[in-house]
N, C-alpha and C positions, 0 to 999 in steps of 0.2 A: 504494499500499499504506500502511495507516495504521499508527501505532505502537500496538500492543496492550498490554494489561496485561502487565507483566512484561518488556516490551522496553525497553531503555535505550540511550541513545547515549553511547558511550564519549567521554571527553574527549580532545581532540587533544593532540599532544605539546607539551610546554612549550617555548617559544622563549626562549633565554637573553637576558637584558637587554642583553648586549653584541653581540647579533646585528646584522649590517649589513643584514639583510633589511628592505625597506620594503614588501614585498608581502604578508607574512604577519605578522599580529599576534595575540597571545593573546586568546582569547575569555573574557569574564567569566562567572561562574556563572549569571547571569540569562539570558544569551543561550543557554547550553546547555539550560536548562530550557524556554525559550520555543521553541526550534527543534524540540524533540522532540515537541511536542504540537499538536493543532489541525489536523491534516491529514485531508482526506476520503479514504475508501477509493478506491483506484485499482486495481480488479481487472484483471489481465493477461489479455487475450484470446489464446488459443493461435492462432498464425498458421497458415494452410494451408501445406502443403509447397510449396516453390517449384518451378517447372517444371524447372529444371536439376538438381534433386536426383538423379533416376534416372541422369542422364548422368554426374554426378560419382561416383555409386556404381560405375558400370561402369569408370571410370578408376581408382578405388581398387582394384578387383578386379584390374586389369591390373598395378598396381604390386605388389600382394601376391603375385601369381603369379610375378613376376620376382625377388622377394627372399625366398624361403622361409627361415624360421628367423632372420631378421634384424629387429632393432628399427629402425624407420624414423621419423625426425623431420622434419617439414616446418613450419618456423616461419612465422608470418604476417609477422614483423618488428615493429619498435617505431617509435614516433614519432622523428623526426629533428629535432634543434634547428636552427632557422633563425637566431635571435639571442636572447641572454639567455634569457627565459622564454617565448619564442614558438617554435612548431614549424611544420614544413611540414605541409600536409594529409597525413593518413595514406593510404597505398595499399598494400594487402597484397601480399606476394610472389606472383608469377604462378603459381608451382607450387602454393602454398597455395590460391589462388582456384580454380585448375583442379580440384583434388582435393576441395574442399569445396563448390563452387558459391557461396561467399560472395563478393560483389563489393564495391561501394562502402560497404556497411554493415558490413564486417568490423571486428572489434575489435582494436586493437593488442595485441601480445604474446601472441596466441593461438597455440597449437601443435597441429598434427595429428600424432597418434602411432599407429603400426602396431605393436601388441604381438604377437610371434609366438606362435602356438598350434599344436597338433597338426594342425589342419586349414587353417591359413593365417595370418590375423591378426585380432586384435580391434582395431578402430579407434576411437579416442576423440579428441574435440576438446576440448582444455583451453582455458579462457578465464577472464577475471576476471569474477566474478558482478557484477550490477548494484549500484552504490553507492547504495541507495535511502535512504528517510528513517529507516530503523532503524540506519544506520551513520554513524559520524563522518565517513567519506569523503564522504557526501552533501553536506555543506556545507564540509568542510575540505580537499578535494583538488580542485584546479582541472583536473586532468588526467582524472579519472574520476568525480568527484562529479556526480550528476544535477542538483544545484542550479546547477552551472556549465555543463554541457554538454548537459543534457537527458536524456531516458530512454535507458537502455541495455538490450540484450536480456538476459533471464534464461537460465540454463542450460536450463531446461525449454523455453523458447520456441525457442532455437537448435536444440535436439535435434529438435523437431517440424518446424521450418522446413527444416533441412537434411537431416533423416533420418540423423543421426549421434549416437551416444552422447556425452554431454558430462560434463565434470567441471571443478571449480574449478581454476584455474591453480596454486594453492598445493599441489595434490596431484601436480603434475608434477615429476619430477626426472630429470636425465640418468642414463644408464646406460653404463658402460664398453663400448666395442665397438659402440655404436649408430651407424647411418648418418644423417647430417644433410645435408639439401640445402644446397649451397654449401660444404660442408666435405668431402663425399665425392664424388669425381669420378664414380663409377659411378652413384650415385643421381641426382646432378645431371644427368648426361647422359641417363639414362633418362626422367626426368620432362620434360626438354626435347624429346626425340625423340617422346614420347607425344603431343605437341601438333602434330606435323607434319601429321597428317590430322585434320580437323575433323569432329565429329559434326553431326547435324542441328541441335541447338540452337545450336552455335557458328556455323554457316553463317548461321542466321537473325539472330543478334546482329551479325555482321559486316555483313550487308546493312542492318540497322537503323542501324549506325554510319555506313555510307556514305550512307544517305538523310538522316540528320541533318546530315552534313558537306555534302551538296549544298545543303541549306537555308542553311547558313552561307556557302557561296560565293555563293548568290543574294543574301544580305544584303549582302555586300561589293560585288557589282556594282551593286545598287540604291543604295548609299551613296557611290558613286564621287565625285560632285560635292563632297560634304562632305569626303571623304578628301583630294581634291586641294587643297582650301582650308585643310587643316590643316597647320601647319608641319612637324610630324612625322607625315606621313600614314601611314607604315608602322605606327606605333603605333595609328593609328585603324583600320587594317585588322585588326590583332591584336585590338583591343578589340571591334569588331563581331563577329568570329568567336567570341571568348570568350563574348560574351552568348548567342549561340545554343548554344554548347557547354554552358554551365552551366544554361540554361533547358530544353533538350531532352535533355541527357546529364549525365554526371558531370563533364565537363570536357574539356580537350584531352588527347589521347594522348601528346602530346610538344610541345615549345615550338614555336609557330607561326613559320614563316619567311615574312616579308613583305618581299621583296627587290626594291626598285624600282631601275630604271636599272642602273648598274654593280654595285650590290649583288647583283644576280641571279647574278653570276659567282662569288660566295662560296657554297659548297655548303650550309654550315650557318649562314647569316646569321640570327641571332636577336636581334641588338641592336635591330633595327627602329626606328631612330631617324632615318631619312632621310625626305625629301620624296617625294611621289608626283607626278611632273611629266608633263604632257601631252607626247606625243612619245616618251616612254620606254615600256618594257615593265615590268610588275611580275609577278614570279614568287611565287606563293603556295602554299606547302606546309603543309597543315593537315589535322588529323584529329580528329574528335570521339570521345572515349571514353565509351561508354554505361555505365549503372549496373552492368552485368555485368562491366565493365572491358575488354571487347573494343573495339578501336579501328580506325577507318579511317585511311588515309594517301593523301591525294589532292594532286596538284599540277596547277595550271593556270597558264598564263602569259597575261597579258592586255595588250593595248595600252591604255595609260591614256587616250589620246584617243578610243578607240573603234574605230580603224582601224590596221591594220598598214601600215608603210611597205614598199616592195617588198623591201628586204633583210631586214627583220624577218620578213615573210611567208615568204621563201625559207628562212630558217633554221628558222622555226616548222614549216613543212610537211615539212622534212627530219626534224626530230625526230619528227613524227607518223608519217612513213613508217617510221622505225626502230622505233617503238612497234608499229605495225601488223605489221611483219615479225616482231617477237618474239612477238606474239599468235598469228600464224599458225604459228610454230614450236612453240608450246606444245601438246603432245598427251600423252595418257596413255602412259607407257612410255618417253618420251624423257628424256634427261639434263636435269636442271634447268639446267645451265650452257649447254645449247644455246639457251635463250631469250636470254641475254646475247650469245652468239655471232651470232645472227641480227641483233640490233640493231647490233652492232659492224660487221658486214659493210656495212650501209647507211651508217653514219657514215663509215667508212674510204672507201667509194666517193665519197661526196659531197664530203668535204673534199679528196679527191684531185682531183676535177673542178674544184674551186675554186682549185686550184694551191697549197694550203696545206701539202702533204707533200713532204719531200725524197726520198721513195721512192714506188713505185707502191702502190695500195691493196692488192694481193695481197701485196706485200712487208711492208706495215705489219701485215697480219693473221697473219704468221708467228709461231708460238707462242714461238720462241726469240729471233729477232732483230728482230721487229717491235714494234708498240705505239706507233708515232709519232703515230697518230691519237688515242691516249688523252690527249694533251696537252689536247685539247678536251673530253674527257669521261673524268674520271679515276675515276669511281665505277662500281659494278656496276649492272646493269640491273634486278635483281630481288632481293627478299628475302621470306622468309615473314612472314605477318601473322596477328595473333590478339590474345592478351592483351598481348603486347608488340608495339610497332610493328616491331621487328626480332625477330620471334618465333623460338623454337627455336634461339637463338644458341649454346647449348651442345651442340648436336647434333654428332655426328662428321661430318667432311667427306664421307665416303662416304654419309652419309645426307642430306646437305644439298646442297652444291654439286655433288658428283659423284653424288648420288642421282637417282632417276627420279621423274617426276611421276606422282602417283596421284590418283584421284578423291577429293575432299574436301580437297585442299590448297588453301590460299589464299595468294596471293602478289602482289607488286606487279610492274608493268612500268613502268619510269621512265627511259627514256633522256633524254639532254640534250645541249646544245651550249653551251659557255661560252667567250666570247672576252674575256679580261680587258682592262681599260681601257688597260693599258700593254704589251700583247702585240705586239711588233714583227713577229711572224711572220704577222700577218693584215693585210689592207687596213684602213685607218683607219675605213671605214664599218662594219666588223664589231665594232670594239672597243667594249666596254661592253655588249654584248648577251649575255644569258644566257637560255636557254629550257629548260624541263623540262616534260614531260607525264607524269603518273603516274596510273595506274589500278589498281584492286584486282580481282584475277582469281581466280575459283573454277574449279578444275579438276573436270570431271564425266566420266563414262564416255563421253560424246558429244563431249568437247572442252572448251575454255575458255569461260567465261562472264564477261563484263566487268561486275562488280557496279556500276561507276560510269559505265556507258555513257550514263546520263541527263544527265550533266554535259557541256555542250558541249565538243567536242574539236577539230574542224577549224577552220581560220582563219576560214572563212565563218561557221560556227556561233557562234564566239566573238564576232565582230563583230555578228552579229544579236542575241545574248544581251545585249551592252552597249547596243545600240540600243533594245531592247524596254524596258530599265530606265531609259532616259534621261528 
C-alpha cells in the first residue's frame, strides 16, 4: 500500500533523555519525512477461503447452541517473553485455533467473540489491523510493524480467509458476566470436549502430521552414524528431527525426547545432552506439528548398533505385545480406560513371569491392593491427540478416561517398560533399559486404524530399517 495524498505518518512517542533504553532511539524529522514516501503500490489480493473454514463454522455453531444468551470470549493469547526483549514463537490457544481455523499464521492478541442475539450469536474476530506504511507502527514497533516482521493480514483478508466477520482489536472491550475460556470452567470444559471427536478435516491433518513425523524418524535412522560420532548425540537426534519439523511443518508439537541408554528410563527426558552409544537403546518420542497446529505423537525405541541384544529384544517385544493387546481392545463403544487395562494385563503377566513381582500377576492387577507392576510403567497407556499433544485435557473424567470410544476419536497407544539404572528389584542385565512404543490411532465405525503403522514396529522391522539406512 502506498502513502497517498493526505496520508501522514504520525511521529513516534518521545523517548526521555534519561531513558536507559539502548534499543529505541528518537527519530529525527528527516527520517520521518523520508520513511513516509517513495513506496510502490502493494495491492492486497483477497485470499481464497481456507478448506477448514466450513468445519470451524460448524464448531462455532455447536458452541453457540450450548450457551444461548451468553457472551463468549475465546482469546488467542499474547506473545510470551523469553528474555529481555525477545519472545517465544507465538502459538494460538488451541480452542481459538479450533473455532477459527486459524493455525500457525494466527495473530497474537486476537479475540473471538460470540455476541448473543435473539437467534443465537453474532461472531466477530477482533485482531490488530496491519501496521503498514501509513502508520508509525510500520517502522517504530518491532512487535507488529511490517518493516520489522513482514506483512500482516488485513481485516478484510482475514474475514475472507476464515469466513468470519472481523473488527479492529481496539473496538473490543470486556463485558461484565461474559464467559472467557480458561476463566470459566463450563466454557473451558465444553470447548475441550468438543475436540474429543475429530471431523474429516482434523483426521486428514493428523494423518499429515504422522506422515511428516515418519519422515523425521527416517532422517534420524539415516543419520545414526553421525549421531553416534557426536559427543552429545541426543542433541543431534533432536536437531535432525527439528529440521524436518520446520521444513515440512510448523515445528514440533512438544519438546523432543531423545533418550539414549539409561536416560530412556526418565519418562520426560528433554535435556538431550547425552551420548548415543552402540550397544544401548535410544528412545525417541517426537511429533511434528503441521501448519494447522495438529500434531503427531510417536515413539520408537532403536538399538543404536542396529541389532537388539537378547534381553533388549525380550523387553521390546513384550512392550509391543502390550501395545497390540491395547489395539485389539480398542473398539467403538468400549470404555477408553479398557485400552490401558489390556496393556497392563500383558505387562503384569510378563514381569511376573520374570520374577520381578512380590505378588502374582492377578494380585498386581487388583484395583484396590495391586499396582506392583506399575513400578516399571508408571504412566498411562493412552491419551487423546489433536491440536494439543494431550488433547481435550479439560474434559470431564466421565467423558475422557471413563468415556466410551467413538468413531472419529484419535488417541495414542504407548505402553512401556523402564528399568532404572539403580533399581535393585530387577536383575542387573535389565537395569538401564527403557522401551516405549507409541502409535497414533483413529477409531472408525469398523474399529481402530493405526495412522502410524508405516513406521517400523516389530523388533525385526526395526533392525531391517536401520540396516537399510546403513
